[in-house]
C-alpha positions in Angstrom: 10.8 -18.7 -28.5 7.8 -21.0 -28.9 4.5 -20.0 -27.4 2.8 -23.3 -28.0 3.7 -26.7 -26.4 2.7 -29.4 -28.9 1.3 -32.7 -27.6 0.5 -35.5 -30.1 -2.1 -38.0 -29.0 -2.9 -41.5 -30.5 -0.2 -41.2 -33.2 1.2 -44.7 -32.8 -1.8 -46.3 -31.1 -4.6 -45.9 -28.6 -3.6 -43.6 -25.6 -0.2 -43.0 -27.1 1.3 -39.6 -25.9 4.2 -37.9 -27.8 5.7 -34.8 -26.2 8.9 -32.9 -26.6 11.6 -33.6 -24.0 11.7 -30.0 -22.9 9.9 -26.7 -23.6 11.0 -23.1 -22.9 8.7 -20.1 -22.6 9.1 -16.4 -21.7 5.5 -15.8 -20.8 2.1 -17.5 -20.7 1.8 -20.2 -23.3 -0.7 -22.8 -24.6 -0.6 -26.6 -24.6 -1.9 -27.9 -28.0 -3.5 -31.3 -27.8 -3.6 -32.8 -31.3 -5.5 -36.1 -31.6 -4.5 -38.3 -34.5 -6.8 -41.2 -33.6 -9.8 -42.3 -31.5 -11.4 -39.9 -29.0 -9.4 -39.6 -25.8 -9.5 -38.1 -22.3 -6.4 -36.2 -21.3 -5.3 -35.0 -17.9 -2.7 -32.3 -17.5 -0.9 -31.6 -14.2 1.9 -29.1 -13.2 4.4 -30.3 -10.6 4.7 -28.4 -7.4 7.6 -26.2 -8.6 5.9 -25.1 -11.8 2.5 -24.9 -10.1 3.9 -22.1 -7.9 4.3 -19.8 -10.9 1.7 -21.1 -13.4 -1.9 -22.1 -13.5 -3.6 -24.4 -16.0 -6.9 -23.2 -17.6 -8.3 -26.7 -16.9 -6.8 -30.0 -16.1 -9.2 -32.6 -17.7 -9.9 -32.5 -21.4 -11.8 -34.6 -23.9 -10.3 -34.5 -27.4 -12.4 -35.8 -30.2 -11.0 -37.9 -33.1 -8.9 -35.9 -35.5 -9.3 -32.6 -33.5 -7.0 -30.2 -31.8 -7.6 -28.5 -28.4 -5.6 -25.7 -26.9 -5.2 -25.3 -23.1 -3.9 -22.0 -21.7 -1.1 -21.9 -19.1 -1.1 -18.5 -17.3 2.1 -17.4 -15.5 1.7 -15.3 -12.3 4.7 -15.9 -10.2 8.4 -14.9 -9.9 10.5 -15.8 -13.0 12.6 -17.7 -13.9 11.1 -21.0 -12.9 11.2 -24.6 -14.1 9.3 -27.8 -13.5 7.4 -30.6 -15.2 4.1 -30.9 -17.0 2.6 -34.4 -16.8 0.3 -35.5 -19.6 -1.9 -38.5 -18.9 -4.2 -40.4 -21.2 -6.5 -43.5 -20.8 -7.2 -42.7 -17.1 -3.6 -43.3 -16.2 -2.8 -46.0 -18.8 -0.1 -43.8 -20.4 1.8 -40.7 -19.2 4.5 -38.5 -20.4 6.5 -35.6 -18.9 7.8 -32.4 -20.3 10.5 -30.4 -18.6 9.2 -26.8 -18.7 11.6 -23.9 -18.3 10.1 -20.4 -17.9 12.6 -17.6 -18.4 12.4 -13.8 -17.9 11.0 -12.1 -21.0 13.7 -10.5 -23.2 13.5 -6.9 -23.9 12.0 -6.6 -27.4 14.1 -4.9 -30.1 11.0 -3.1 -31.4 10.1 -1.7 -28.0 10.0 2.1 -27.6 12.0 3.4 -24.7 10.1 5.7 -22.4 11.9 8.4 -20.4 11.1 8.4 -16.7 10.4 12.1 -16.9 7.2 11.3 -18.7 5.7 9.8 -15.5 5.7 13.1 -13.6 3.2 15.8 -14.6 4.7 19.1 -15.8 3.4 22.5 -14.8 1.9 24.4 -17.6 3.9 27.5 -18.6 2.2 30.4 -20.3 3.9 32.8 -22.4 2.4 36.3 -22.8 1.7 37.3 -26.3 2.6 41.0 -26.6 2.2 41.0 -30.4 0.5 44.3 -31.4 -1.3 42.6 -34.3 -2.9 40.2 -31.9 -4.1 43.0 -29.7 -5.6 44.9 -32.7 -7.5 41.8 -33.7 -9.0 41.5 -30.2 -9.9 45.2 -30.0 -13.6 44.7 -31.2 -14.1 42.1 -28.5 -12.6 44.4 -25.9 -14.9 47.2 -27.1 -17.9 44.9 -26.9 -17.0 43.8 -23.4 -16.7 47.4 -22.2 -20.1 48.3 -23.8 -21.7 45.3 -22.1 -20.2 46.4 -18.8 -21.4 50.0 -19.2 -24.9 48.8 -20.1 -25.0 46.5 -17.1 -23.9 49.2 -14.7 -26.4 51.7 -16.2 -29.2 49.2 -15.9 -28.2 48.4 -12.3 -28.3 52.1 -11.4 -31.6 52.9 -13.1 -33.5 49.8 -11.9 -33.4 49.5 -8.2 -33.6 45.8 -7.3 -32.0 42.5 -6.6 -32.5 41.2 -10.2 -30.6 44.2 -11.7 -27.7 43.7 -9.2 -27.5 39.9 -10.0 -27.5 40.7 -13.8 -24.8 43.2 -13.3 -22.7 40.6 -11.4 -23.2 38.0 -14.1 -22.0 40.4 -16.8 -19.0 41.4 -14.7 -18.0 37.8 -14.2 -18.4 37.1 -17.9 -16.3 40.1 -19.0 -13.7 39.1 -16.5 -13.5 35.5 -17.8 -13.4 36.7 -21.4 -10.6 39.2 -20.5 -8.6 36.4 -18.8 -8.7 34.2 -21.9 -7.9 37.1 -24.2 -4.9 38.1 -22.3 -3.6 34.6 -21.8 
């Protein structure tokens, strides 16, 4: 399906407008104004039916000699829809109409189907690892944690004070967090 509606200007004379009889799109599209002659002013207008589902980027355009200008048409309403696009040149001297039919987009063949289950978060399941080899590899870390805990408790008993108590609590929390991650 075409995404560009071609409009030829000044091909057979000044202010001449040549448009296809009809145009079909399945989404937003562009109107390409190709000028084959002298510079020209072009006015684009969507009829009421098409104007309910589409919006022109701009309605008045100046197209220089031998140049091409593209005008976007954004779709924003319920599809399918149809209507007419009016193309006017020479301040109303010449006009042409294009029947525009906007259809529902087809499902693409290269689209990847997504299961609805992917939209809901899943709970994380943890499996305990009771592998004796894994426990042996972590034994030095466990010994270091026990030594740090013993040192913190000893320091807390020997030094009477709030700082020693706070330090002991910090070491206890650290050892607890480390143990949690080791056993997970």
